[in-house]
DRENSE-735166 format. One record per residue (C-alpha): residue number from 1; y, z, x. Coordinates in nm, 2 decimals, m for minus. Each point is the difference from the previous one (the first is absolute). Layout:
# DRENSE-735166
<node num="NUM" py="Y" pz="Z" px="X"/>
...
***
This chain:
# DRENSE-735166
<node num="1" py="0.00" pz="0.00" px="0.00"/>
<node num="2" py="0.36" pz="0.03" px="0.11"/>
<node num="3" py="0.33" pz="0.18" px="m0.03"/>
<node num="4" py="0.21" pz="m0.18" px="m0.26"/>
<node num="5" py="0.37" pz="m0.02" px="0.05"/>
<node num="6" py="0.20" pz="0.00" px="m0.33"/>
<node num="7" py="0.23" pz="m0.30" px="m0.02"/>
<node num="8" py="0.36" pz="0.07" px="m0.09"/>
<node num="9" py="0.14" pz="m0.16" px="m0.31"/>
<node num="10" py="0.25" pz="m0.28" px="0.06"/>
<node num="11" py="0.29" pz="0.22" px="m0.11"/>
<node num="12" py="m0.10" pz="0.28" px="0.25"/>
<node num="13" py="m0.04" pz="m0.26" px="0.28"/>
<node num="14" py="0.35" pz="m0.14" px="m0.08"/>
<node num="15" py="0.15" pz="0.34" px="0.00"/>
<node num="16" py="m0.17" pz="0.08" px="0.33"/>
<node num="17" py="0.11" pz="m0.33" px="0.16"/>
<node num="18" py="0.36" pz="0.05" px="m0.11"/>
<node num="19" py="0.00" pz="0.36" px="0.13"/>
<node num="20" py="m0.13" pz="m0.12" px="0.34"/>
<node num="21" py="0.27" pz="m0.27" px="0.01"/>
<node num="22" py="0.27" pz="0.25" px="m0.10"/>
<node num="23" py="m0.10" pz="0.28" px="0.24"/>
<node num="24" py="m0.17" pz="m0.17" px="0.29"/>
<node num="25" py="0.16" pz="m0.35" px="m0.02"/>
<node num="26" py="m0.17" pz="m0.33" px="0.07"/>
<node num="27" py="m0.34" pz="0.05" px="0.16"/>
<node num="28" py="m0.30" pz="m0.21" px="0.12"/>
<node num="29" py="m0.31" pz="m0.02" px="m0.23"/>
<node num="30" py="m0.20" pz="0.32" px="m0.02"/>
<node num="31" py="m0.33" pz="0.03" px="0.18"/>
<node num="32" py="m0.14" pz="0.24" px="m0.26"/>
<node num="33" py="0.11" pz="0.13" px="m0.34"/>
<node num="34" py="m0.17" pz="0.26" px="m0.21"/>
<node num="35" py="0.10" pz="0.11" px="m0.36"/>
<node num="36" py="m0.12" pz="0.35" px="m0.09"/>
<node num="37" py="0.04" pz="0.14" px="m0.35"/>
<node num="38" py="0.14" pz="0.35" px="0.04"/>
<node num="39" py="m0.13" pz="0.29" px="m0.21"/>
<node num="40" py="0.11" pz="0.35" px="m0.02"/>
<node num="41" py="m0.19" pz="0.32" px="m0.09"/>
<node num="42" py="0.22" pz="0.29" px="m0.11"/>
<node num="43" py="m0.04" pz="0.35" px="0.14"/>
<node num="44" py="m0.05" pz="0.18" px="m0.33"/>
<node num="45" py="m0.25" pz="m0.27" px="m0.12"/>
<node num="46" py="m0.19" pz="0.02" px="0.33"/>
<node num="47" py="m0.02" pz="0.38" px="m0.01"/>
<node num="48" py="m0.11" pz="m0.03" px="m0.36"/>
<node num="49" py="m0.31" pz="m0.21" px="0.08"/>
<node num="50" py="0.13" pz="m0.36" px="0.00"/>
<node num="51" py="m0.22" pz="m0.26" px="0.16"/>
<node num="52" py="0.09" pz="m0.32" px="0.18"/>
<node num="53" py="m0.03" pz="m0.19" px="m0.32"/>
<node num="54" py="0.30" pz="0.20" px="m0.13"/>
<node num="55" py="0.23" pz="m0.15" px="0.26"/>
<node num="56" py="0.32" pz="m0.14" px="m0.16"/>
<node num="57" py="0.13" pz="m0.34" px="0.12"/>
<node num="58" py="0.35" pz="0.04" px="0.14"/>
<node num="59" py="0.07" pz="m0.32" px="0.19"/>
<node num="60" py="m0.13" pz="m0.20" px="0.29"/>
<node num="61" py="0.03" pz="m0.02" px="0.38"/>
<node num="62" py="0.01" pz="m0.32" px="0.19"/>
<node num="63" py="m0.09" pz="0.01" px="0.37"/>
<node num="64" py="0.09" pz="m0.28" px="0.22"/>
<node num="65" py="m0.06" pz="m0.08" px="0.37"/>
<node num="66" py="0.18" pz="m0.27" px="0.20"/>
<node num="67" py="m0.14" pz="m0.16" px="0.31"/>
<node num="68" py="0.27" pz="0.16" px="0.23"/>
<node num="69" py="m0.14" pz="0.35" px="m0.09"/>
<node num="70" py="0.23" pz="0.09" px="m0.29"/>
<node num="71" py="m0.16" pz="0.22" px="m0.26"/>
<node num="72" py="0.17" pz="0.06" px="m0.33"/>
<node num="73" py="m0.10" pz="0.19" px="m0.32"/>
<node num="74" py="0.20" pz="m0.07" px="m0.31"/>
<node num="75" py="m0.03" pz="0.22" px="m0.31"/>
<node num="76" py="0.08" pz="m0.12" px="m0.35"/>
<node num="77" py="0.00" pz="0.14" px="m0.35"/>
<node num="78" py="m0.29" pz="m0.08" px="m0.24"/>
<node num="79" py="0.11" pz="m0.32" px="m0.18"/>
<node num="80" py="m0.21" pz="0.09" px="m0.30"/>
<node num="81" py="0.20" pz="0.32" px="m0.05"/>
<node num="82" py="0.35" pz="m0.13" px="0.07"/>
<node num="83" py="0.01" pz="m0.37" px="m0.08"/>
<node num="84" py="0.05" pz="m0.17" px="0.33"/>
<node num="85" py="m0.11" pz="0.16" px="0.33"/>
<node num="86" py="0.29" pz="0.17" px="0.18"/>
<node num="87" py="0.03" pz="0.05" px="0.37"/>
<node num="88" py="m0.02" pz="0.37" px="0.11"/>
<node num="89" py="m0.01" pz="0.01" px="0.38"/>
<node num="90" py="m0.11" pz="m0.15" px="0.33"/>
<node num="91" py="m0.18" pz="0.18" px="0.28"/>
<node num="92" py="m0.08" pz="m0.16" px="0.33"/>
<node num="93" py="m0.16" pz="0.08" px="0.33"/>
<node num="94" py="m0.30" pz="0.21" px="0.12"/>
<node num="95" py="m0.07" pz="0.17" px="m0.33"/>
<node num="96" py="m0.04" pz="m0.34" px="m0.17"/>
<node num="97" py="m0.22" pz="m0.13" px="0.28"/>
<node num="98" py="m0.22" pz="0.31" px="m0.05"/>
<node num="99" py="m0.05" pz="m0.11" px="m0.37"/>
<node num="100" py="m0.12" pz="m0.34" px="0.12"/>
<node num="101" py="m0.25" pz="0.17" px="0.24"/>
<node num="102" py="m0.13" pz="0.22" px="m0.29"/>
<node num="103" py="m0.04" pz="m0.32" px="m0.21"/>
<node num="104" py="m0.21" pz="m0.15" px="0.28"/>
<node num="105" py="m0.21" pz="0.32" px="0.01"/>
<node num="106" py="m0.05" pz="m0.02" px="m0.38"/>
<node num="107" py="m0.12" pz="m0.36" px="0.02"/>
<node num="108" py="m0.27" pz="0.11" px="0.25"/>
<node num="109" py="m0.14" pz="0.29" px="m0.20"/>
<node num="110" py="m0.37" pz="m0.04" px="m0.09"/>
<node num="111" py="0.08" pz="0.10" px="m0.36"/>
<node num="112" py="0.25" pz="m0.29" px="m0.03"/>
<node num="113" py="m0.26" pz="m0.24" px="0.13"/>
<node num="114" py="m0.26" pz="0.11" px="m0.26"/>
<node num="115" py="0.22" pz="0.04" px="m0.31"/>
<node num="116" py="0.32" pz="m0.15" px="m0.15"/>
<node num="117" py="0.33" pz="0.18" px="0.08"/>
<node num="118" py="0.37" pz="m0.07" px="m0.07"/>
<node num="119" py="0.27" pz="0.12" px="0.23"/>
<node num="120" py="0.27" pz="0.23" px="m0.15"/>
<node num="121" py="0.25" pz="0.25" px="0.14"/>
<node num="122" py="m0.01" pz="0.37" px="m0.12"/>
<node num="123" py="0.29" pz="0.24" px="0.01"/>
<node num="124" py="m0.05" pz="0.37" px="m0.08"/>
<node num="125" py="0.36" pz="0.13" px="0.07"/>
<node num="126" py="m0.08" pz="0.36" px="m0.11"/>
<node num="127" py="m0.24" pz="0.04" px="0.29"/>
<node num="128" py="0.19" pz="m0.24" px="0.23"/>
<node num="129" py="m0.28" pz="m0.26" px="0.02"/>
<node num="130" py="0.01" pz="m0.38" px="0.03"/>
<node num="131" py="m0.32" pz="m0.19" px="0.03"/>
<node num="132" py="m0.19" pz="m0.32" px="m0.04"/>
<node num="133" py="m0.20" pz="0.01" px="m0.32"/>
<node num="134" py="m0.30" pz="m0.22" px="m0.01"/>
<node num="135" py="m0.08" pz="m0.04" px="m0.37"/>
<node num="136" py="m0.37" pz="m0.06" px="m0.06"/>
<node num="137" py="m0.08" pz="m0.28" px="m0.25"/>
<node num="138" py="m0.37" pz="0.06" px="0.03"/>
<node num="139" py="m0.24" pz="0.29" px="0.01"/>
<node num="140" py="0.14" pz="0.19" px="0.30"/>
<node num="141" py="0.28" pz="0.25" px="0.02"/>
<node num="142" py="0.37" pz="m0.06" px="0.07"/>
<node num="143" py="0.10" pz="0.06" px="0.36"/>
<node num="144" py="0.31" pz="0.16" px="0.14"/>
<node num="145" py="0.14" pz="m0.06" px="0.35"/>
<node num="146" py="0.29" pz="0.24" px="0.06"/>
<node num="147" py="0.31" pz="m0.15" px="0.17"/>
<node num="148" py="0.25" pz="0.29" px="m0.01"/>
<node num="149" py="m0.07" pz="0.36" px="m0.07"/>
<node num="150" py="0.12" pz="0.34" px="0.10"/>
<node num="151" py="m0.34" pz="0.15" px="m0.09"/>
<node num="152" py="m0.22" pz="0.01" px="0.31"/>
<node num="153" py="m0.31" pz="m0.03" px="m0.23"/>
<node num="154" py="0.11" pz="m0.36" px="m0.07"/>
<node num="155" py="m0.06" pz="m0.14" px="0.35"/>
<node num="156" py="0.18" pz="m0.33" px="0.05"/>
<node num="157" py="m0.33" pz="m0.15" px="0.11"/>
<node num="158" py="m0.19" pz="0.14" px="m0.30"/>
<node num="159" py="m0.20" pz="m0.22" px="m0.24"/>
<node num="160" py="m0.06" pz="0.20" px="m0.32"/>
<node num="161" py="m0.19" pz="m0.08" px="m0.31"/>
<node num="162" py="0.16" pz="0.12" px="m0.33"/>
<node num="163" py="m0.20" pz="0.33" px="m0.01"/>
<node num="164" py="0.10" pz="0.09" px="0.36"/>
<node num="165" py="0.36" pz="m0.10" px="m0.06"/>
<node num="166" py="0.03" pz="0.21" px="m0.32"/>
<node num="167" py="m0.18" pz="0.30" px="0.17"/>
<node num="168" py="0.29" pz="0.01" px="0.24"/>
<node num="169" py="0.29" pz="m0.12" px="m0.22"/>
<node num="170" py="m0.06" pz="0.22" px="m0.31"/>
<node num="171" py="0.02" pz="0.34" px="0.18"/>
<node num="172" py="0.30" pz="m0.12" px="0.19"/>
<node num="173" py="0.17" pz="m0.11" px="m0.32"/>
<node num="174" py="m0.09" pz="0.33" px="m0.18"/>
<node num="175" py="0.15" pz="0.20" px="0.28"/>
<node num="176" py="0.32" pz="m0.20" px="m0.02"/>
<node num="177" py="0.02" pz="0.03" px="m0.38"/>
<node num="178" py="m0.05" pz="0.38" px="0.02"/>
<node num="179" py="0.28" pz="0.03" px="0.26"/>
<node num="180" py="0.24" pz="m0.22" px="m0.19"/>
<node num="181" py="m0.08" pz="0.10" px="m0.36"/>
<node num="182" py="0.24" pz="0.30" px="0.00"/>
<node num="183" py="0.29" pz="m0.18" px="0.16"/>
<node num="184" py="0.21" pz="m0.20" px="m0.25"/>
<node num="185" py="0.16" pz="m0.20" px="0.29"/>
<node num="186" py="m0.33" pz="m0.12" px="0.15"/>
<node num="187" py="m0.15" pz="m0.34" px="m0.05"/>
***
């Protein structure tokens, strides 16, 4: 099988191309481009028992690589929620290059070679986690590859199935909820 890459809609691609032109200027053709739907899992929901199937679509991230070693990540709103996709931000440099390396790692996983997966991006802001989310379209389990985390239990080289991910994420979320639940100014 293979890791499927979700194709951006024409309107998302147009928004992305215009944003690159506006913020980066004219550029040569890209060597690679990945479109990743972004999903978010809320802190309270996670602490309350939410699963990966409860992730809420919040936008998309487009990752691009140019031959001269420029790496850019562009985040946009979810066009199904807001009409047309809107540009949010650009990030460039080593952090984006690291995402490309994790995508290559994901493509080489045994599970990906034996089942069908789709590449998404996961954000769990309440526990300060960003990750690649390999959504299983077959009989296997979803897989999480952390990219950014302040929790040392989420090693940045970890490959976690859904059960292993939730075993770490839920207690962390519950601890954050218990700390913030009494503070009306906390988020």
